[in-house]
N, C-alpha and C positions, 0 to 999 in steps of 0.2 A: 695129561697135565695141562695147566693153563698156558704154558709156554710153547705148546705144540705149533702155534701159528708161525713162530719165528725161528724154527730150527735151522732153516736155510735162508740166506739173504735173498735168493731167487724167489722163494715162496712169499717172503715178505713184500718184495717188489710187486709180485703178481697181485697180492691182496690190496696193496695201496693203489695200484693201477685200476683194478676192477671196481673198488668201492669209492675211491676218491678222485680217480683220474689224474693221479700224480706219479711222475717218474722221479723217485727220490735221488738226491745226491748223497746226503748224510743219513744213512739208514738208522743210526743210533738215535737221532733226533726224533724220528717217527715212532720208534719203539718206546722211547720215553713218553712221548705224547699220548700213546695208547695204553699206558700202564697206570692203572688206578692205585691209589695208596693202599687198597686192601690186599694187593699182591706185592707192592714195592713200597717199603716204609720210608726210605731215606729220600730227602728232597732232590738229590741228584739222579734218582732212579724213577720216581713217580712223576705224574704229569701236572702237579699243582703249580710249579713255577711257570711252566709253559702255558698253563691255563690263564694265569695272571697276565702274561704277555699277550696271549692271543685275544683276550677280552679287550685290551686296549687297542690292538691292531684292528680287530673286527669293528669296534665302535668307531674308529677313525675312518675306516673304509665306508661304513654305512652312512656316517655323517657327511662325507664327501659326496656320496651317491645322492643323498637326499637334497643336499645343497644345490647340486646341478639339476636334479629332476624338478625341483620346485623353486624356480628363481624368484618368485614373487611372494613366497610364504614367509611368515615371521619366525622368530627364534622359538616361540612357544610351540608352534605347530611342528617344527622340525625336531625339537627335543622330544615331544610326545611320540612322534613317528619312530624316532630312533629307539625309544624305550620299548615300543611294541615289537620292533624287529629283532632286538637283541635280548629280550627277556628270556630267562632261563628255561621256562617251560616250552616256549616256542622253539628255541634252539634244540631242546631235547627231542621234540617231535621231528624236527628236520633230520637230526642225527639218526633217528630210528628209520626214517624214510629212506635215507641213502645207504643204509646197511652198516652203519658204523659199529653197531652192537656186535656184529659178527667178528670184528677184529680187535675189539677193546679187551684188554686183559684186566679182569676183575674177579673177585671171589664170588662165584656163582652160588655158593652155599650160604652166603650172608643174606638172610631174608630182608634185612633193613635196606638193602640196596635195590630191592625190587620196585619200591615206590619212590626211589630217589631220582634225581635228574643227572646222573653221572655221565650220561652220553652227551648231553648238552655241554657239560664241563669238558668232556673229551674233545668235542668238536672245537671248542675254543683253544684247547691245547694244540690241536692239529693246525689251527691257523697260526699259532705261535711257532710251531715247527716249520711250516711252509715259509713263514717270514724269515726265519734264521737261515733256512736252506736256500731260498730263492731270491730274497730281497723283496722290498715293498711293492714294486711295480708288478712283478709276476704274482705276488700274493693277492694284490688287488684284483687282477684279472681272474685269478682262480676263484676268489670269493664271489665275485660278481657272476661268473659263468656257471659255478657249481652250487652256490648257496642262494644268493640273492634273487637272481632272475628266475631260476626254475622252481624255487621253493618259498620265497618270501613274496606273497601276493600283495603287492603294495596297494593296489587299488582297493582290495578288500579290507586291508588294515586301515586305510584312510577312512573308510565308511564306518568303522567301529567307533562308537561314542568315545570321545577322548577321555572323559571322566566317568569311567564305568562305575566307580564306587558311588558317586552321586546319583547315577541312574538307579542303582540298586536301592539306595537309601530312599529315593523318591517313590519307587515301587512299593517298598515295605510300608512307608508311611501311608500311602494311598490305600493299601489293602489291609491296614491295621495288623501288620506282621511285626513280631519282635525280631530285631536284627542286631547281631553282635559281630564285631571283628575281633577275634581272639588270637593273641600271640601264643602259639603252641610250641614254638621252638626257636632258639637263637643260638647259633654256634659258629665257630670259625671254620671256613673252608678255603684252603689255598691262601691263607693269610688275610682273608676278608670275612667280615661278619655276614652271615646269611640268616634272614628272618623267614619264618613260616607263619603265615596268617591263615586262620580258619574262619569261614563264614558260617555263622550259626543262625538259623531261622526257626523261630518257635521252638528253641531247644534242640534242634536237629542240625548237626554239622553236615553241610551239603557241598562244601568246596574248600580246597586248600591252595595256597599260592606261595611261591618263594621269591625272594628278591634281596638285593643288597641293602635295602632300607625298607621300613614298614610301609611306606607309600607304594612302592613298586609291588611289594608282595600283596598288598590289599587290592591293587589294580588287577593283578594276575588272578587272584582268587575271585574277584568280582566278575571277570570275564567268564570264568568257568561256571560260576553260579548262574549268570545271565543265560548262558547257553543251556544249562540244565533246566532252567525254569521256562525256557522258550520265549524269552523277552527280546 
């Protein structure tokens, strides 16, 4: 059964230590953070509330990190960099890299979850759990040492064209391609509205992106499309 990971507190502690490098104080917080709503329906048992909290904490830590790293950059640059670092697809990729999927509790028979970004959501929930368990200072150190520095390659992100959507539009215009940004989904996740934007070129859907607004979703989708097109 799905609950096999957490039959014994000692096993849970081992999983958290191996995957996240965390020695938990309040085990229940982490069990909740790792429980997707597909297996735990009530708000006090699944990770949606912690995801909401972790999103805010992570955004704050990344904002502080960027503010200190780039003392002479303006607000626009810092905002764009933060968006690149905390977008849902990027966090999902990091969550998979660190092995978070192995200890996340979710319905593995639900095919709709296979293409979703629940592990990025779970990573945010874990940040929320660490914050409640350890406080802001220790959470900041953990986020920087286990997420930002080893997995968020800031120099590479800085080099990415800030407005990827405009770059894609320019390419399509130059090459006489039909380009559409299609909203294919809009739903509530963890109390927040999430948009899914698809990029359609000459009638073929080539990329999808998710975000808390259509602009961010379009940017994520544009980045995927640009990588696929080799631009």
